[in-house]
C-alpha positions in Angstrom: 152.7 135.3 126.7 155.9 135.4 124.7 158.6 137.1 127.4 160.6 138.2 124.2 158.1 140.9 123.4 159.5 142.6 126.6 162.7 142.8 124.8 163.2 145.7 121.5 163.2 144.2 118.1 166.6 146.0 118.0 168.3 144.7 121.1 166.7 141.8 120.0 169.1 141.8 116.7 172.3 142.6 118.3 171.8 139.8 121.3 171.5 137.0 118.6 174.2 138.1 116.6 176.8 138.1 120.0 175.1 135.0 121.0 176.4 133.8 117.0 179.9 135.3 117.4 180.5 133.9 120.9 179.5 130.5 120.3 182.1 130.5 117.7 184.4 131.9 119.9 183.7 128.9 122.4 183.9 126.6 119.3 187.2 127.5 118.2 188.5 127.0 121.9 188.2 123.2 122.1 189.6 122.9 118.3 192.3 121.5 119.9 190.3 118.7 121.2 187.8 118.6 118.7 188.3 119.3 115.1 185.7 121.4 113.8 184.0 119.1 111.6 183.3 117.0 115.1 182.1 120.3 116.7 179.9 121.1 113.7 177.8 118.0 113.9 177.3 118.8 117.7 176.3 122.1 117.1 173.7 120.5 114.1 172.8 117.4 115.9 172.1 119.8 118.9 169.9 122.5 116.6 168.6 119.2 114.6 166.9 117.8 117.9 165.7 121.2 119.6 164.0 122.2 116.3 162.1 118.8 115.7 160.8 119.2 119.0 159.7 122.6 118.9 158.0 121.5 115.6 156.8 118.2 116.3 152.7 119.7 115.6 154.0 121.0 113.0 155.7 118.0 111.3 152.7 115.9 111.6 151.2 114.5 108.2 154.0 116.7 107.0 154.0 113.6 103.9 150.4 114.2 103.2 150.5 118.2 103.3 153.8 118.4 100.5 155.0 117.0 97.4 158.0 116.1 96.3 159.3 118.9 95.4 158.9 120.5 98.1 160.8 118.3 100.3 164.0 118.4 97.8 163.9 121.6 98.2 164.2 121.6 102.4 167.3 119.0 101.3 169.0 121.3 99.6 168.4 124.0 101.9 169.9 121.2 104.4 173.0 120.9 102.1 173.6 124.7 102.2 172.7 124.4 106.1 175.7 121.9 106.2 178.1 123.7 103.8 177.9 126.6 105.5 178.7 126.0 108.9 181.7 123.4 108.0 183.6 125.9 105.6 183.1 128.7 108.3 184.5 126.6 111.5 187.2 125.0 109.0 188.1 128.8 108.2 188.3 129.4 111.6 190.4 127.2 112.2 192.8 128.5 110.2 192.4 132.5 110.8 191.1 134.8 112.9 187.1 134.8 113.9 186.6 138.5 112.6 188.4 138.5 109.1 186.4 134.8 108.2 183.3 136.5 109.3 184.1 139.3 107.0 184.9 137.6 104.3 181.5 135.1 104.9 180.1 138.4 104.4 180.6 138.8 100.5 177.6 136.1 100.2 175.0 137.8 101.7 176.2 141.1 100.4 177.2 139.8 96.7 173.3 138.7 96.8 172.3 142.1 97.7 174.0 143.3 95.0 173.4 141.1 92.2 169.3 141.5 93.1 169.4 145.0 93.3 171.1 146.1 90.0 171.5 149.6 90.9 174.8 151.6 89.7 175.4 153.0 93.2 175.8 149.0 93.9 178.9 149.3 92.4 180.3 151.3 94.8 179.5 148.8 97.3 181.1 145.7 95.2 184.4 148.0 95.1 184.0 149.0 99.3 184.2 145.3 99.9 186.4 144.2 97.3 189.3 146.9 99.2 188.3 145.7 102.5 189.5 141.4 101.6 192.1 142.7 99.5 193.2 144.5 102.7 192.7 141.4 105.2 194.5 139.1 102.3 197.6 141.5 102.6 198.0 140.0 106.4 199.3 136.2 105.0 202.8 137.4 105.5 202.7 137.0 109.2 201.0 133.5 109.0 197.1 134.7 110.6 196.1 134.8 107.6 196.4 131.6 105.1 194.9 130.8 101.8 193.3 127.8 102.8 191.3 129.7 105.7 189.8 132.4 103.3 188.9 129.7 100.7 187.3 128.2 103.3 185.5 131.4 104.2 185.2 132.1 100.9 183.1 129.0 100.2 180.6 130.0 103.0 179.9 133.1 101.6 178.6 131.1 98.3 177.3 128.6 100.4 175.5 131.4 102.9 173.5 133.4 99.5 172.7 129.9 98.7 171.2 129.4 102.3 169.5 132.8 101.9 167.8 131.9 98.9 167.0 128.3 100.0 165.6 129.4 103.5 162.9 131.6 101.6 161.9 129.1 98.7 161.4 126.8 102.2 159.4 129.1 104.3 157.4 129.5 101.2 156.9 125.7 101.2 156.6 124.6 105.2 154.8 125.9 108.0 156.5 127.9 110.9 159.7 126.2 111.4 158.9 122.9 110.6 161.2 123.4 107.0 164.3 124.5 109.1 163.8 121.5 111.1 163.9 119.4 108.1 166.9 121.4 106.4 169.2 121.0 109.8 168.1 117.2 110.5 169.4 116.9 106.6 173.0 118.7 107.8 173.0 116.7 110.6 173.4 113.8 109.0 175.3 114.9 106.0 178.2 116.0 108.5 177.7 113.0 111.0 179.9 110.6 109.0 182.8 113.8 108.5 182.5 114.9 112.4 182.5 111.3 113.8 185.4 109.7 111.3 187.7 113.1 112.9 186.5 113.2 116.0 186.4 109.6 116.8 186.0 109.0 120.5 186.9 112.2 122.2 182.7 113.2 120.6 181.9 110.9 123.8 182.8 112.9 126.0 180.8 114.2 128.7 182.3 117.6 129.1 182.8 117.9 125.3 178.7 117.2 124.6 178.1 119.5 127.2 180.0 122.0 125.2 178.9 121.3 122.0 174.7 121.7 123.6 176.2 125.3 124.3 177.7 125.9 121.0 174.3 124.0 119.4 172.1 127.0 121.2 174.3 130.1 121.0 174.8 129.4 117.6 172.0 128.4 116.1 168.7 127.7 118.2 169.4 131.5 120.8 169.5 133.5 117.1 167.1 132.4 115.0 164.5 132.6 117.8 165.8 136.4 118.5 166.2 136.8 114.9 162.4 135.5 113.5 161.0 137.4 116.6 162.9 140.5 115.5 161.6 140.2 112.1 157.8 140.2 112.7 158.5 143.9 114.6 161.0 145.6 112.4 161.6 146.3 108.7 164.1 144.6 106.4 165.5 147.4 106.0 166.9 148.1 109.3 166.9 144.4 110.4 169.7 144.6 107.5 171.3 147.0 108.5 172.2 145.7 112.0 172.9 142.4 110.7 176.2 143.8 108.8 177.7 144.4 112.7 178.6 140.8 112.4 182.1 141.2 111.4 182.6 143.4 114.0 181.0 141.1 116.5 183.2 137.8 114.9 186.1 140.7 116.0 185.1 141.0 119.4 184.1 137.4 120.1 187.9 136.5 118.8 189.9 139.1 121.4 188.0 138.4 124.0 187.2 134.4 123.8 189.9 133.5 121.9 192.5 136.6 122.5 192.7 137.1 118.1 194.0 140.4 118.7 193.8 142.2 114.8 195.7 145.1 113.1 194.5 148.3 112.7 194.6 147.6 108.8 192.4 144.5 109.7 190.0 146.4 112.0 189.8 149.0 108.7 189.2 146.4 106.0 186.3 144.9 108.3 184.8 148.3 108.4 184.8 148.8 104.4 183.0 145.1 104.2 180.3 146.8 107.2 179.9 150.2 105.4 179.1 148.2 101.9 176.6 145.8 103.8 175.2 148.3 105.4 174.7 150.7 102.3 173.7 147.4 100.2 171.0 147.5 102.2 170.3 150.7 102.1 169.6 150.6 99.1 167.5 148.1 98.8 164.0 149.2 98.5 161.1 148.4 100.9 158.3 146.1 99.6 154.9 147.8 99.0 153.4 145.4 101.4 154.8 143.4 104.4 155.1 139.8 103.7 153.0 137.5 106.4 155.0 136.2 109.1 
C-alpha cells in the first residue's frame, strides 16, 4: 500500500516545496568547505543512483524499445537538469536563497505566459518585472551581486527548458525511467567540474553524508511527493501551490542560513508569487485529464 496516499495532495506539494528549499539551505551552509559545483555533483549523483534503482525494471531492454531520437531528448533533458542545478547553486553562493529562487521562477512564469498568450498575462509580466527590479535595487548593500542575478537568470532559462523537455521525455519513456536517464546524464556532465573544484574534500565521509541528505531532500523527496500529488489533483491548483516556492526559499534562508530579507525584498518576492499564481490560474484546464 502506498503510504503517501494517506497524506492530502496539497500537503504533499507543500512538504515537497519545504524539502527542496530547506535542502538548498543545508547545501549553502557547506559552501565554505565544498564549492557549489561539488555539492551539485553529490546531489545529482545521489538522485541518479536512487532513480536508477527505482526504475531498474523499466530500464530493462531500453535500447530495444526506443529510437535514437528518444535518447536524444532524454540527453537534452539531462543537460537542462545539470545547467539548472549548477546555475542556481552558483547563484545561492552569491545572493540570498529567497532572491535567487524568485528570479529563477521567471523561467516557468515566462513559459506559462508565452504558451497562454492572453492579454491578462501582460499584467503578470509587469508585476513580475516590478519584483525583479525591486530585488536588483539591493545591489548597493553587497548582498545582491550582478553575477548572482546572472546565474539565477540562467537557471530560470534552464528551468523553462527543463519543463518542456520533461514533458517530451515523459511521452517517450515509461514511469520515471526518462528522469533516471536524464539524472545520470546530468551527474556525468557536472562530475568533472565538481571533482576539479571539490578535490579530495569530496571524499570526506561527513560531506558525502551531507551530500546524500541534500540529494534526498532536494531531488528524490520533492519529485516523489509531486508525482503522487499530481495523480490526485488538477494541474492548476498544483501550479498555484508551487508558486509559493520563492517564499519557502526565503524562509529556508532565514531559518537555516540566517539570511534576513528587507521589507522591500519581501514585497518583491510577493510580486513574483502573485504573478506566478495569476498566470497559472488564467490557464485553461484540459478538457480531458492526461494519462499518468
